[in-house]
C-alpha positions in Angstrom: 75.0 99.4 99.9 78.9 99.7 99.4 80.6 99.9 102.5 84.2 100.8 103.3 86.3 99.6 106.4 89.4 100.8 107.8 91.4 99.8 110.9 94.7 98.9 112.5 97.3 96.1 112.1 96.6 95.1 115.2 93.2 93.8 114.6 89.8 94.1 115.9 88.9 93.4 119.6 86.0 90.9 120.1 83.6 93.8 120.9 84.7 95.7 117.6 83.9 92.4 115.7 80.4 92.2 117.2 79.4 95.7 116.4 81.0 95.9 112.8 78.8 92.3 112.2 75.8 94.0 113.6 76.4 97.2 111.5 76.8 95.3 108.3 73.7 93.5 108.9 71.6 96.9 109.8 73.4 98.6 106.7 72.2 95.8 104.6 75.8 95.9 103.2 76.0 94.5 99.5 79.8 94.8 99.3 82.6 95.5 101.4 85.8 97.6 100.6 89.0 96.9 102.5 92.8 97.8 102.1 94.1 94.2 102.3 96.2 94.5 105.5 96.7 92.0 108.3 94.5 93.0 111.4 91.2 94.7 111.0 91.0 94.3 106.9 91.5 90.6 107.4 89.1 90.4 110.3 86.5 92.5 108.2 87.0 90.2 105.7 86.2 86.9 107.7 83.0 88.7 108.8 81.9 89.6 105.4 82.4 86.1 104.2 80.5 84.7 107.1 77.5 87.1 106.0 77.9 86.3 102.2 78.9 89.8 101.4 81.0 90.2 98.4 84.4 91.8 99.1 86.2 94.4 97.0 89.8 94.7 97.8 92.2 98.0 97.3 95.5 96.4 97.7 98.5 98.9 98.8 101.8 98.7 96.7 103.8 97.4 99.5 103.9 94.0 100.4 104.6 94.6 103.9 101.8 93.7 106.0 99.7 92.7 103.1 96.8 90.0 104.0 96.3 88.6 100.6 92.6 88.1 101.1 90.9 85.9 98.5 88.4 87.6 96.7 87.1 88.0 93.0 87.6 92.0 92.7 90.6 93.9 93.1 91.5 97.6 92.5 94.8 98.5 91.4 97.6 98.8 93.7 98.3 102.5 95.2 100.1 104.0 97.9 98.4 103.7 101.1 96.7 107.1 101.5 95.9 107.0 97.8 94.2 103.6 98.1 92.3 104.7 101.3 91.0 107.9 99.5 89.9 105.6 96.9 88.1 103.3 99.5 86.1 106.3 100.8 85.2 107.8 97.5 83.8 104.6 96.0 81.7 103.8 99.1 78.6 105.2 100.7 79.8 104.8 104.2 82.6 103.9 106.3 83.2 101.8 109.4 86.5 102.6 111.3 87.9 100.5 114.0 90.8 102.6 115.9 93.1 100.9 118.4 92.3 103.7 120.9 89.4 106.5 121.1 92.0 109.2 120.7 93.1 110.6 117.2 96.6 109.6 116.4 98.7 109.7 113.4 98.5 107.2 110.9 96.3 105.6 108.2 93.1 104.6 110.2 92.4 108.3 111.7 93.9 110.0 108.0 90.8 107.6 106.4 88.3 108.7 109.2 89.2 112.4 108.7 89.3 112.1 104.8 85.5 110.4 105.1 84.4 113.3 107.2 85.8 115.8 104.8 84.1 114.0 102.0 80.9 114.0 104.1 80.5 110.3 104.0 78.7 109.0 107.4 81.3 107.7 109.4 80.9 104.9 112.0 83.7 104.7 114.8 83.7 101.5 116.5 85.9 101.9 119.4 88.0 98.9 121.1 85.2 98.4 123.5 82.4 98.3 120.9 80.9 101.3 121.5 79.6 103.1 118.3 80.2 106.9 117.5 79.1 108.5 114.4 80.3 111.6 112.1 77.8 113.0 109.7 74.4 112.0 109.2 74.3 108.3 109.4 71.7 106.3 107.3 71.0 104.0 110.2 71.8 103.7 114.0 72.2 100.8 116.1 69.9 100.7 119.1 71.4 103.0 121.9 72.8 101.1 125.0 70.0 101.6 128.0 71.8 102.6 131.1 69.8 103.1 134.3 71.7 104.6 137.1 72.1 101.6 139.2 74.1 99.9 136.3 77.1 101.8 136.8 79.4 102.3 139.9 79.0 105.8 141.2 81.8 108.3 141.7 81.6 111.0 144.2 83.5 114.2 144.0 85.4 113.8 147.2 86.5 110.2 146.0 88.3 111.8 142.7 91.9 111.3 142.5 92.9 114.5 140.5 96.5 114.5 138.6 98.6 116.2 140.9 100.3 118.8 138.4 98.6 118.8 134.9 96.2 121.6 134.3 93.9 122.1 131.1 92.0 125.1 129.5 88.9 124.6 127.4 89.2 125.6 123.6 85.8 124.0 122.4 83.8 125.6 119.6 80.2 125.8 120.2 76.9 127.0 118.6 74.6 129.0 120.9 71.0 128.7 120.9 69.3 131.6 123.1 66.1 130.6 124.7 63.8 133.6 124.7 61.2 134.3 127.1 58.1 132.1 126.6 55.2 133.5 128.6 53.0 130.4 127.4 55.1 128.3 125.3 57.5 126.3 127.6 57.3 122.8 128.8 57.6 121.6 132.4 61.4 120.9 133.3 60.6 117.6 134.3 62.4 114.2 133.4 60.5 112.7 130.6 58.9 109.3 130.8 62.0 107.6 129.1 64.1 108.4 132.3 64.0 106.3 135.3 63.2 109.6 137.0 60.3 110.4 135.1 58.2 113.5 136.7 60.9 114.5 139.0 62.2 118.3 138.7 65.4 118.5 136.4 66.4 121.4 138.4 66.7 119.3 141.6 67.4 122.7 143.8 63.8 123.9 142.4 60.7 123.2 144.6 58.9 123.9 141.3 60.0 122.7 138.0 59.9 125.8 136.0 59.1 126.2 132.3 61.4 126.0 129.5 62.5 123.4 127.1 63.6 119.5 127.9 66.4 117.9 125.8 68.7 115.1 125.8 72.8 114.9 125.6 73.4 111.9 123.6 77.1 112.1 124.8 76.7 111.9 128.6 73.3 110.3 128.6 71.8 113.2 130.5 68.4 114.8 130.0 68.7 118.7 130.6 66.6 121.7 130.6 67.0 125.4 129.9 64.9 128.2 131.2 62.6 129.8 129.0 62.8 133.2 131.0 65.2 134.9 128.4 68.4 134.2 130.4 69.2 130.8 129.4 70.7 128.8 126.4 71.3 125.7 124.8 75.1 125.1 123.8 75.5 122.8 120.8 79.2 121.4 121.6 81.8 120.5 119.2 80.9 122.4 116.0 82.9 123.1 113.1 82.6 126.3 110.7 80.7 124.4 108.1 78.3 123.0 110.6 77.8 126.4 112.2 77.0 127.8 109.1 74.2 125.2 108.3 73.1 126.0 111.8 72.7 129.7 111.2 70.8 129.3 108.0 68.5 126.8 109.7 68.1 129.0 112.6 67.4 132.2 110.4 64.9 130.0 108.5 62.9 129.0 111.6 63.0 132.6 112.8 61.6 134.1 109.8 60.1 137.6 110.4 58.9 136.4 114.0 60.8 138.2 117.2 62.1 135.0 118.5 62.0 131.1 118.3 59.1 129.1 119.5 59.3 125.9 121.7 58.7 123.7 118.7 61.3 126.0 116.6 64.0 125.3 119.2 63.2 121.6 119.2 63.2 121.6 115.3 66.8 123.3 115.4 68.1 120.7 117.8 66.6 117.8 115.6 68.2 119.4 112.6 71.7 119.6 114.6 71.5 115.8 115.5 69.7 114.4 112.6 71.3 116.2 109.7 74.8 117.4 111.1 75.4 114.3 113.5 75.8 116.4 116.7 74.6 115.1 119.5 76.3 116.9 122.5 73.7 119.8 124.0 73.7 121.3 127.4 72.5 124.3 129.1 74.4 127.5 129.9 73.2 130.8 131.1 73.6 133.7 128.4 75.5 135.7 131.0 78.1 132.8 131.1 78.2 132.7 127.5 79.0 136.3 127.2 81.8 136.0 129.9 83.4 132.8 128.9 83.0 132.5 124.9 84.7 134.6 121.9 83.0 135.2 118.7 84.6 133.0 115.9 83.4 134.7 112.8 81.2 137.8 113.0 79.1 136.5 110.2 78.1 133.9 112.5 77.6 135.6 115.8 76.5 132.5 117.5 79.5 130.4 116.7 81.8 130.9 119.5 85.0 129.2 121.0 85.6 128.8 124.8 87.7 131.5 125.8 88.3 131.4 129.4 91.7 131.3 131.2 90.2 129.3 134.0 92.6 126.3 134.8 90.7 122.8 135.2 91.9 120.0 137.1 91.2 116.6 135.7 90.9 113.0 136.3 90.9 110.1 133.6 88.5 107.2 134.4 89.1 104.1 131.9 86.1 102.4 132.9 82.2 102.8 133.2 80.8 105.0 135.7 78.1 107.4 136.8 78.6 111.0 138.1 76.1 113.0 139.9 76.9 116.2 139.4 74.7 119.3 138.1 72.8 116.6 136.2 73.1 112.3 136.4 75.7 111.9 133.8 76.4 108.1 132.8 79.7 107.4 131.1 79.7 103.4 130.6 82.9 103.3 128.7 84.8 105.8 131.0 85.5 109.5 130.7 87.1 112.5 132.3 86.1 114.4 135.4 86.7 118.3 135.5 87.1 120.6 138.3 87.3 124.2 138.6 86.5 126.4 141.7 84.1 124.2 143.5 82.4 122.6 140.5 83.0 119.1 139.3 81.2 117.6 136.2 82.0 114.9 133.5 83.1 114.9 129.9 83.5 112.5 127.4 87.0 111.5 126.9 87.4 112.0 123.0 85.6 115.5 123.4 88.0 116.4 126.2 91.1 115.2 124.1 90.2 116.9 120.9 89.3 120.4 122.6 91.0 120.9 126.0 94.9 121.9 125.9 97.4 121.3 128.7 99.4 124.1 130.0 102.9 123.7 130.0 105.1 126.5 131.0 102.2 128.9 130.0 101.8 127.3 126.7 98.7 125.7 125.7 99.7 122.4 123.9 97.5 119.7 122.2 96.8 116.5 124.1 97.8 113.0 123.0 96.3 109.8 124.0 94.9 110.3 127.4 96.0 107.1 128.8 99.6 108.1 128.2 98.8 111.9 129.4 97.4 110.8 133.0 100.4 108.2 133.5 
């Protein structure tokens, strides 16, 4: 397999190097393509040599910051962005080692976004070694398993909210309404994979209730939606192209039936996860969907954007923690805690940075690097 890699001139961190090496082994890479700059390209070159993987260099026209790595195969020199596009076009998979978890201007994130647009599987290896993916990956590393006791717990009354910043949510989502299942639902209890196996997911209920149990791969939380006709599963951070594919799959599964069965909904979630690389799922009442989300395109009525004017307070936590909110949320690499009204919950830092807007003088402004936003 031909694998491309992109990164910064600052080079990889130790955890990034470890994850990249393991990825190249799991992918059974036969060749590694890089852009021959000092930093991450040079680091990747050394890893490939140790693994006896052949290297193909796509050198830039500019000699500034070039690493001049030794190999047998070179492509023609081109400008940085042109050579980055070639690197993506010639490979089956892209690995990226950005300097921060937050999207910034520059060649690394340009290449990541180009790879996504070309529908190439993209592995993003964050500075702490955490692996995230875009598009359907051919192979995944075994996920880290964290039990509740492995991470320090943060309680709502301990949170140091930013004194002045306020945020609004503008995430785009696909909604899967859960119908009334008279005999088709499953018990809403934690499954055997959880350290709380057998306990009701809805802790406020004496009886567990019936519906569907599913897993959120972003905050590592088991969740449940009632099969009573008033709940929904929200697929978070969805592009228009992904929403259209979900609509087609949704329609095919429904067919001439009145509604989706339990197995149909599980198939739709599986399609979102395995074919589209989506893994952020949570439950929400249909009434809340109707009151807080606007239809984006009438051709896909289930494709909606958060449209509420509610202002959120936020706290950025840059190290691992556990939060006991509506569900137990685990963020081994840090995250964001949000509050509106009296409710507090967690959200992945990247999801927050890409989809929330800060309010400045009544205007909604895109977020930059979170470590700078929350200084």
